[in-house]
C-alpha positions in Angstrom: -71.4 13.0 -3.2 -72.5 9.5 -4.1 -70.0 6.8 -4.2 -72.2 4.3 -6.0 -74.2 4.3 -9.2 -77.4 2.3 -9.7 -81.1 2.7 -10.3 -82.8 2.6 -7.0 -85.8 0.7 -8.3 -84.0 -1.9 -10.4 -81.9 -5.0 -10.1 -79.0 -3.2 -11.7 -75.8 -4.0 -9.8 -74.5 -1.2 -7.5 -71.1 -0.1 -9.0 -68.8 1.8 -6.6 -67.1 4.6 -8.4 -63.4 5.2 -8.6 -62.4 7.6 -5.9 -58.9 8.5 -7.0 -56.8 6.9 -9.7 -53.6 6.8 -7.6 -51.9 4.7 -10.3 -52.5 7.2 -13.1 -51.9 10.3 -11.0 -48.5 9.1 -9.6 -47.3 6.8 -12.4 -43.7 6.8 -11.2 -44.7 5.4 -7.8 -47.1 2.9 -9.5 -44.2 1.6 -11.7 -42.1 1.1 -8.6 -44.9 -0.6 -6.8 -45.4 -2.9 -9.8 -41.7 -3.7 -9.8 -41.9 -4.5 -6.1 -44.9 -6.8 -6.7 -43.1 -8.6 -9.5 -40.1 -9.1 -7.3 -42.2 -10.4 -4.5 -43.7 -13.0 -6.9 -40.2 -14.4 -7.8 -40.1 -16.7 -4.8 -39.8 -20.3 -3.9 -43.1 -20.4 -2.1 -45.9 -22.3 -3.7 -48.3 -20.1 -5.7 -51.5 -21.5 -4.1 -50.3 -20.6 -0.6 -49.4 -17.1 -1.7 -52.9 -16.6 -3.2 -54.5 -17.7 0.1 -52.3 -15.2 1.9 -53.2 -12.4 -0.6 -56.9 -13.2 -0.4 -56.9 -13.3 3.4 -55.1 -10.0 3.8 -57.4 -8.4 1.3 -60.4 -9.6 3.2 -59.1 -8.2 6.4 -58.2 -4.9 4.8 -61.6 -4.5 3.0 -60.1 -4.2 -0.5 -62.9 -5.4 -2.8 -60.8 -5.3 -5.9 -58.0 -7.4 -4.3 -60.4 -9.9 -2.8 -62.0 -10.4 -6.2 -58.6 -10.6 -8.0 -56.9 -13.0 -5.6 -60.0 -15.2 -5.3 -60.1 -15.5 -9.1 -56.3 -16.1 -9.2 -56.6 -18.8 -6.5 -59.4 -20.5 -8.4 -57.5 -20.3 -11.7 -54.6 -21.9 -9.9 -56.7 -24.9 -8.8 -57.9 -23.7 -5.4 -61.3 -25.1 -4.3 -64.2 -22.8 -3.8 -64.9 -24.5 -0.5 -61.6 -23.5 0.9 -61.9 -19.9 -0.5 -65.4 -19.6 1.2 -63.9 -20.9 4.5 -60.9 -18.6 4.4 -62.4 -16.0 6.8 -62.9 -18.9 9.3 -59.9 -21.0 8.5 -59.2 -21.7 12.2 -62.6 -23.4 12.6 -62.2 -25.7 9.6 -60.1 -28.9 8.8 -59.4 -27.6 5.2 -56.0 -26.1 5.7 -52.6 -27.7 6.3 -50.4 -26.8 9.2 -48.1 -24.8 6.8 -51.1 -22.9 5.4 -52.4 -22.2 8.9 -49.0 -20.9 10.0 -49.0 -18.6 6.9 -52.5 -17.4 7.5 -51.9 -16.7 11.2 -48.8 -14.7 10.3 -50.7 -12.9 7.5 -53.4 -11.8 10.1 -50.8 -10.7 12.6 -48.9 -8.6 10.1 -52.1 -7.2 8.6 -53.4 -6.3 12.1 -50.1 -4.9 13.3 -51.6 -1.8 14.7 -53.8 -3.8 17.0 -50.9 -5.8 18.6 -47.3 -6.7 18.1 -46.3 -10.0 16.5 -45.5 -12.3 19.4 -42.8 -14.9 19.5 -45.5 -17.6 19.5 -47.0 -16.5 16.1 -43.5 -16.0 14.6 -42.3 -19.3 16.0 -45.3 -21.2 14.5 -44.5 -19.7 11.1 -40.8 -20.4 11.5 -41.5 -24.1 12.3 -43.1 -24.5 8.8 -40.9 -22.3 6.6 -37.2 -22.0 6.0 -35.6 -18.7 6.8 -35.6 -17.8 3.1 -39.3 -18.9 2.7 -40.2 -16.9 5.8 -38.5 -13.8 4.4 -40.4 -14.3 1.1 -43.7 -14.8 3.0 -43.2 -11.6 5.0 -42.4 -9.7 1.8 -45.5 -11.1 0.1 -47.7 -10.1 3.1 -46.2 -6.6 3.1 -46.7 -6.1 -0.6 -50.4 -7.2 -0.6 -51.0 -5.0 2.5 -49.6 -2.0 0.5 -51.9 -2.8 -2.5 -54.9 -3.2 -0.2 -54.3 0.2 1.4 -54.2 1.8 -2.1 -57.3 -0.2 -3.2 -59.4 0.3 -0.1 -58.6 4.0 0.2 -58.6 5.2 -3.4 -60.6 2.5 -5.1 -58.6 3.2 -8.2 -59.5 0.0 -10.0 -63.1 -0.6 -11.0 -64.7 -4.0 -10.7 -66.9 -5.5 -13.4 -70.4 -6.2 -12.2 -71.5 -9.8 -12.0 -72.3 -11.1 -15.4 -70.2 -8.6 -17.2 
């Protein structure tokens, strides 16, 4: 079964097909997930930081829809394209503040939890830049985007518009 549609001999964009519309097939769970997402957005953390976190987790999880959505949301919120392009290599650039670096490091650690536990060093660096309440909100935000990423990367329930559409 093909997972993409395009004419092999044209410049037509390749459009991955929806695998499973998890949101429509289990609407009661989707409503609960949307409510959790809405609650996780009612925080004291700055919106640009949260979009960086969402975009980075989405990159790591390979959720094309979420990478696209949160990159657009970040740009709409005033984020520079330069910083968005550098997000996969944030450690190697001077473009991010210490607070953002701490959030991105924690995002990567939580997202890659199966690879290794979250050490006291990583947690401590985050705790040095966030109040306890902010840190709790950040952990919730990371958790929620990881849940969305898993739905998106597995089921591909939300189609992306091709470039130029």
